[in-house]
MARBA-3410 file (N, C-alpha, C, O; in Angstrom, 1 decimal):
124
0.8,-1.2,0.0,0.0,0.0,0.0,0.9,1.2,0.0,0.4,2.3,-0.5 ~ 2.1,1.1,0.5,3.0,2.3,0.5,3.3,2.8,-0.9,3.3,4.0,-1.1 ~ 3.5,1.9,-1.8,3.8,2.3,-3.2,2.5,3.0,-3.8,2.7,4.0,-4.5 ~ 1.4,2.5,-3.5,0.1,3.1,-4.0,0.0,4.5,-3.5,-0.4,5.4,-4.3 ~ 0.3,4.7,-2.3,0.2,6.1,-1.7,1.2,7.0,-2.3,0.8,8.2,-2.6
2.4,6.6,-2.5,3.4,7.4,-3.1,3.0,7.8,-4.5,3.1,9.0,-4.9 ~ 2.6,6.8,-5.3,2.2,7.1,-6.7,1.0,8.0,-6.7,0.9,8.9,-7.6 ~ 0.0,7.8,-5.8,-1.1,8.7,-5.7,-0.7,10.1,-5.4,-1.3,11.1,-6.0 ~ 0.2,10.3,-4.6,0.7,11.7,-4.3,1.4,12.3,-5.5,1.1,13.5,-5.8 ~ 2.2,11.5,-6.2,2.8,12.0,-7.5,1.7,12.4,-8.5,1.8,13.5,-9.1
0.8,11.5,-8.7,-0.3,11.7,-9.7,-1.1,12.9,-9.3,-1.5,13.7,-10.2 ~ -1.3,13.1,-8.0,-2.1,14.3,-7.5,-1.4,15.6,-8.0,-2.1,16.5,-8.5 ~ -0.1,15.6,-7.7,0.6,16.9,-8.1,0.6,17.1,-9.6,0.5,18.2,-10.0 ~ 0.8,16.0,-10.3,0.9,16.1,-11.8,-0.5,16.6,-12.3,-0.5,17.5,-13.1 ~ -1.5,15.9,-11.9,-2.9,16.3,-12.5,-3.3,17.6,-12.0,-3.9,18.4,-12.8
-3.1,18.0,-10.7,-3.4,19.3,-10.3,-2.7,20.4,-11.0,-3.3,21.4,-11.4 ~ -1.4,20.3,-11.1,-0.6,21.3,-11.8,-1.0,21.5,-13.3,-1.2,22.6,-13.8 ~ -1.2,20.4,-14.0,-1.6,20.4,-15.4,-3.1,21.0,-15.5,-3.4,21.7,-16.4 ~ -3.9,20.6,-14.6,-5.3,21.1,-14.6,-5.4,22.6,-14.4,-6.2,23.3,-15.0 ~ -4.6,23.0,-13.4,-4.6,24.5,-13.1,-4.0,25.3,-14.3,-4.6,26.3,-14.7
-3.0,24.7,-14.9,-2.4,25.4,-16.1,-3.4,25.4,-17.3,-3.5,26.4,-18.0 ~ -4.2,24.3,-17.4,-5.2,24.3,-18.5,-6.3,25.2,-18.2,-6.8,25.9,-19.1 ~ -6.8,25.2,-17.0,-7.9,26.0,-16.6,-7.5,27.5,-16.6,-8.4,28.4,-17.0 ~ -6.3,27.8,-16.3,-5.8,29.2,-16.3,-5.4,29.7,-17.7,-5.0,30.9,-17.8 ~ -5.5,28.9,-18.7,-5.1,29.3,-20.1,-3.6,29.3,-20.3,-3.2,29.8,-21.4
-2.8,28.7,-19.4,-1.4,28.7,-19.6,-1.0,27.7,-20.7,0.1,27.8,-21.3 ~ -1.8,26.6,-20.9,-1.6,25.7,-21.9,-2.9,25.4,-22.6,-4.0,25.6,-22.1 ~ -2.8,25.0,-23.9,-4.0,24.5,-24.6,-3.6,23.1,-25.2,-2.5,23.0,-25.8 ~ -4.4,22.1,-25.0,-4.1,20.8,-25.5,-4.1,20.7,-27.0,-3.3,19.9,-27.6 ~ -4.9,21.5,-27.7,-4.8,21.5,-29.2,-3.5,22.0,-29.6,-3.0,21.5,-30.6
-2.9,23.0,-29.0,-1.6,23.5,-29.4,-0.5,22.5,-29.1,0.4,22.4,-29.9 ~ -0.7,21.7,-28.0,0.3,20.7,-27.7,0.3,19.6,-28.8,1.3,19.2,-29.3 ~ -0.9,19.2,-29.3,-1.0,18.3,-30.4,-0.4,18.8,-31.6,0.3,18.1,-32.4 ~ -0.6,20.1,-31.9,0.0,20.8,-33.1,1.5,20.7,-33.0,2.2,20.4,-34.0 ~ 2.1,20.9,-31.8,3.5,20.8,-31.6,4.0,19.4,-31.8,5.1,19.2,-32.4
3.3,18.4,-31.4,3.7,17.0,-31.6,3.7,16.7,-33.1,4.6,16.0,-33.6 ~ 2.7,17.2,-33.8,2.6,17.0,-35.3,3.8,17.6,-36.0,4.3,17.0,-37.0 ~ 4.3,18.7,-35.5,5.4,19.4,-36.1,6.8,18.9,-35.7,7.8,19.1,-36.4 ~ 6.9,18.1,-34.6,8.2,17.7,-34.1,8.2,16.2,-33.9,7.8,15.7,-32.8 ~ 8.7,15.5,-34.8,8.9,14.0,-34.6,9.8,13.7,-33.4,9.6,12.7,-32.7
10.8,14.6,-33.2,11.7,14.3,-32.0,10.9,14.4,-30.7,11.1,13.6,-29.8 ~ 10.1,15.5,-30.6,9.3,15.6,-29.4,8.3,14.4,-29.2,8.2,13.9,-28.1 ~ 7.7,14.0,-30.3,6.8,12.9,-30.2,7.6,11.6,-29.8,7.1,10.8,-28.9 ~ 8.7,11.4,-30.4,9.5,10.2,-30.0,10.0,10.2,-28.6,9.9,9.2,-27.9 ~ 10.5,11.4,-28.1,11.0,11.5,-26.7,9.8,11.3,-25.7,10.0,10.7,-24.7
8.7,11.9,-26.1,7.5,11.7,-25.2,7.1,10.2,-25.2,6.7,9.7,-24.1 ~ 7.2,9.5,-26.3,6.9,8.1,-26.3,7.8,7.3,-25.5,7.4,6.4,-24.7 ~ 9.1,7.6,-25.5,10.1,7.0,-24.7,9.8,7.2,-23.2,9.9,6.2,-22.4 ~ 9.5,8.4,-22.9,9.2,8.7,-21.5,8.0,8.0,-21.0,7.9,7.5,-19.9 ~ 6.9,8.0,-21.8,5.7,7.3,-21.5,5.9,5.8,-21.3,5.3,5.2,-20.4
6.6,5.2,-22.2,6.9,3.8,-22.1,7.7,3.5,-20.8,7.4,2.6,-20.1 ~ 8.6,4.4,-20.5,9.4,4.2,-19.2,8.6,4.3,-18.0,8.6,3.4,-17.2 ~ 7.8,5.3,-17.9,6.9,5.5,-16.7,5.8,4.5,-16.7,5.6,3.9,-15.6 ~ 5.2,4.2,-17.8,4.2,3.2,-17.9,4.7,1.8,-17.5,4.0,1.1,-16.8 ~ 5.9,1.4,-18.0,6.4,0.1,-17.7,6.8,0.0,-16.2,6.6,-1.0,-15.6
7.3,1.1,-15.7,7.6,1.1,-14.2,6.4,0.9,-13.4,6.4,0.1,-12.4 ~ 5.3,1.6,-13.8,4.1,1.4,-13.1,3.5,0.0,-13.2,3.0,-0.5,-12.3 ~ 3.5,-0.5,-14.5,3.0,-1.8,-14.7,3.8,-2.9,-14.0,3.2,-3.8,-13.4 ~ 5.1,-2.7,-14.0,6.0,-3.7,-13.4,5.8,-3.7,-11.8,5.8,-4.8,-11.2 ~ 5.8,-2.5,-11.3,5.8,-2.5,-9.8,4.4,-2.2,-9.2,4.3,-2.2,-8.0
3.4,-1.9,-10.0,2.1,-1.6,-9.4,1.0,-2.2,-10.3,0.1,-1.5,-10.7 ~ 1.2,-3.4,-10.7,0.2,-4.1,-11.5,-0.8,-4.8,-10.6,-0.9,-6.0,-10.5 ~ -1.6,-4.0,-9.9,-2.5,-4.5,-8.8,-3.9,-4.4,-9.3,-4.5,-3.3,-9.4 ~ -4.5,-5.5,-9.5,-5.9,-5.6,-10.0,-6.8,-6.0,-8.9,-7.1,-7.2,-8.7 ~ -7.3,-5.0,-8.1,-8.2,-5.2,-7.0,-9.4,-4.4,-7.1,-9.5,-3.5,-8.0
-10.4,-4.7,-6.3,-11.7,-3.9,-6.3,-11.5,-2.8,-5.3,-12.3,-2.6,-4.4 ~ -10.5,-2.0,-5.5,-10.2,-0.8,-4.6,-9.5,0.2,-5.4,-9.1,0.0,-6.6 ~ -9.2,1.4,-4.8,-8.7,2.5,-5.5,-7.3,2.3,-6.2,-7.0,2.9,-7.2 ~ -6.4,1.4,-5.6,-5.1,1.2,-6.3,-5.2,0.7,-7.7,-4.3,0.9,-8.5 ~ -6.3,0.1,-8.1,-6.5,-0.3,-9.5,-6.5,0.9,-10.5,-6.1,0.8,-11.6
-6.9,2.1,-10.0,-6.8,3.3,-10.8,-5.4,3.6,-11.2,-5.1,4.0,-12.4 ~ -4.4,3.4,-10.3,-3.0,3.6,-10.7,-2.6,2.6,-11.7,-1.8,3.0,-12.6 ~ -3.0,1.4,-11.5,-2.6,0.3,-12.5,-3.2,0.7,-13.9,-2.5,0.5,-14.9 ~ -4.4,1.2,-14.0,-5.0,1.6,-15.3,-4.2,2.7,-15.9,-4.0,2.7,-17.1 ~ -3.8,3.7,-15.1,-3.1,4.8,-15.6,-1.7,4.3,-16.1,-1.2,4.8,-17.1
-1.1,3.4,-15.4,0.2,2.8,-15.8,0.1,2.1,-17.2,0.9,2.3,-18.1 ~ -1.0,1.3,-17.4,-1.2,0.6,-18.6,-1.5,1.7,-19.7,-1.0,1.5,-20.9 ~ -2.3,2.7,-19.4,-2.6,3.7,-20.4,-1.3,4.4,-20.8,-1.1,4.7,-22.0 ~ -0.4,4.8,-19.9,0.8,5.4,-20.2,1.7,4.5,-21.1,2.3,5.0,-22.1 ~ 1.8,3.3,-20.8,2.6,2.3,-21.6,2.0,2.2,-23.0,2.8,2.3,-24.0
0.7,2.1,-23.2,0.1,2.0,-24.5,0.3,3.3,-25.3,0.6,3.2,-26.4 ~ 0.1,4.4,-24.6,0.3,5.7,-25.2,1.7,5.9,-25.7,1.9,6.3,-26.9 ~ 2.7,5.5,-24.9,4.1,5.6,-25.4,4.4,4.7,-26.6,5.1,5.2,-27.5 ~ 3.8,3.5,-26.6,4.0,2.6,-27.8,3.4,3.3,-29.0,4.0,3.3,-30.1 ~ 2.2,3.8,-28.8,1.5,4.5,-30.0,2.3,5.7,-30.5,2.4,5.9,-31.7
2.9,6.5,-29.6,3.6,7.7,-30.0,4.8,7.3,-30.8,5.2,8.0,-31.7 ~ 5.5,6.2,-30.5,6.7,5.8,-31.2,6.3,5.0,-32.5,6.8,5.2,-33.6 ~ 5.4,4.0,-32.4,5.0,3.2,-33.5,4.1,3.9,-34.5,4.3,3.6,-35.7 ~ 3.2,4.7,-34.1,2.2,5.3,-35.0,2.1,6.8,-34.6,1.0,7.3,-34.2 ~ 3.1,7.6,-34.8,3.1,9.0,-34.4,2.1,9.8,-35.2,1.5,10.8,-34.8
1.8,9.4,-36.5,0.8,10.1,-37.3,-0.6,10.0,-36.7,-1.5,10.8,-37.1 ~ -0.9,9.0,-35.9,-2.2,8.9,-35.3,-2.5,9.9,-34.2,-3.7,9.9,-33.7 ~ -1.6,10.7,-33.8,-1.8,11.6,-32.7,-2.9,12.6,-33.1,-3.7,13.0,-32.3 ~ -2.9,13.0,-34.4,-3.9,14.0,-34.9,-5.3,13.5,-34.8,-6.2,14.2,-34.8 ~ -5.5,12.1,-34.7,-6.8,11.5,-34.5,-7.5,12.0,-33.3,-8.7,12.2,-33.2
-6.7,12.3,-32.2,-7.2,12.7,-30.9,-7.4,14.2,-30.8,-7.9,14.7,-29.8 ~ -7.0,14.9,-31.8,-7.0,16.4,-31.7,-8.4,16.9,-31.4,-8.5,17.9,-30.6 ~ -9.5,16.4,-32.0,-10.8,17.0,-31.7,-11.2,16.8,-30.2,-12.0,17.6,-29.7 ~ -10.6,15.8,-29.6,-10.9,15.6,-28.1,-10.3,16.7,-27.3,-10.8,17.0,-26.2 ~ -9.3,17.3,-27.8,-8.6,18.3,-26.9,-8.9,19.7,-27.2,-8.2,20.6,-26.7
-10.0,20.0,-27.9,-10.4,21.4,-28.2,-10.9,22.1,-27.0,-10.8,23.3,-26.9 ~ -11.5,21.4,-26.0,-12.1,22.0,-24.8,-11.1,21.9,-23.7,-11.2,21.1,-22.8 ~ -10.0,22.7,-23.7,-9.0,22.6,-22.8,-9.5,22.9,-21.3,-9.0,22.3,-20.4 ~ -10.4,23.8,-21.2,-10.9,24.1,-19.8,-11.7,22.9,-19.3,-11.6,22.7,-18.1 ~ -12.4,22.2,-20.1,-13.1,21.0,-19.6,-12.1,20.0,-19.1,-12.3,19.4,-18.1
-11.1,19.8,-19.9,-10.0,18.9,-19.5,-9.3,19.4,-18.2,-9.0,18.6,-17.4 ~ -9.2,20.7,-18.1,-8.6,21.2,-16.9,-9.4,20.9,-15.7,-8.8,20.5,-14.6 ~ -10.7,21.0,-15.8,-11.6,20.7,-14.6,-11.5,19.2,-14.3,-11.4,18.8,-13.1 ~ -11.5,18.4,-15.4,-11.4,16.9,-15.2,-10.1,16.6,-14.5,-10.0,15.8,-13.6 ~ -9.0,17.2,-14.9,-7.7,16.9,-14.4,-7.6,17.4,-12.9,-7.0,16.7,-12.1
-8.2,18.5,-12.6,-8.2,19.0,-11.2,-9.0,18.0,-10.3,-8.6,17.7,-9.2 ~ -10.1,17.5,-10.9,-10.9,16.5,-10.1,-10.1,15.3,-9.8,-10.2,14.7,-8.7 ~ -9.5,14.8,-10.9,-8.6,13.6,-10.7,-7.5,13.8,-9.7,-7.2,13.0,-8.9 ~ -6.9,15.0,-9.8,-5.8,15.4,-8.9,-6.3,15.4,-7.5,-5.6,15.0,-6.6 ~ -7.5,16.0,-7.3,-8.0,16.1,-5.9,-8.3,14.7,-5.4,-8.1,14.4,-4.2
-8.8,13.8,-6.2,-9.1,12.4,-5.8,-7.8,11.7,-5.4,-7.8,11.2,-4.3 ~ -6.8,11.8,-6.2,-5.5,11.2,-5.9,-4.9,11.9,-4.7,-4.2,11.2,-3.9 ~ -5.1,13.2,-4.6,-4.5,13.9,-3.4,-5.2,13.4,-2.1,-4.5,13.2,-1.1 ~ -6.5,13.2,-2.1,-7.2,12.7,-1.0,-6.7,11.3,-0.7,-6.4,11.0,0.5 ~ -6.6,10.4,-1.7,-6.2,9.0,-1.5,-4.7,9.0,-1.0,-4.4,8.1,-0.2
-3.9,9.8,-1.5,-2.4,9.8,-1.2,-2.1,10.5,0.1,-1.2,10.0,0.8 ~ -2.7,11.6,0.3,-2.3,12.5,1.5,-3.2,12.3,2.7,-2.7,12.5,3.8 ~ -4.4,11.9,2.5,-5.3,11.9,3.7,-5.9,10.6,4.0,-6.5,10.5,5.1 ~ -5.8,9.6,3.2,-6.4,8.3,3.4,-5.6,7.4,4.3,-5.9,6.3,4.6
END
């Protein structure tokens, strides 16, 4: 459970900071996708990073239970799959572009997820 709490704390800070940046207009996800389309190096490096983080989470936190730690496992698998997609099929990134037009909605969602993980990691 100690690893779950540590990862929940890290995810809380990541989601909260990204959510606040999105909600405050400091970033727009459509612009980020545009940057990925223009920079194969950025896409490749992000893929490598996602595979590394995802694989670490899958290897050390592959916990399939009917409790909140399964959320961390799902995020780890999603990161691993996303990393493989970024490297193997970088042209498919633009497929997700319509999903990212509502940056403020994503910001609110990310803040909610960050608050959830913050509660689970810092207060549970």
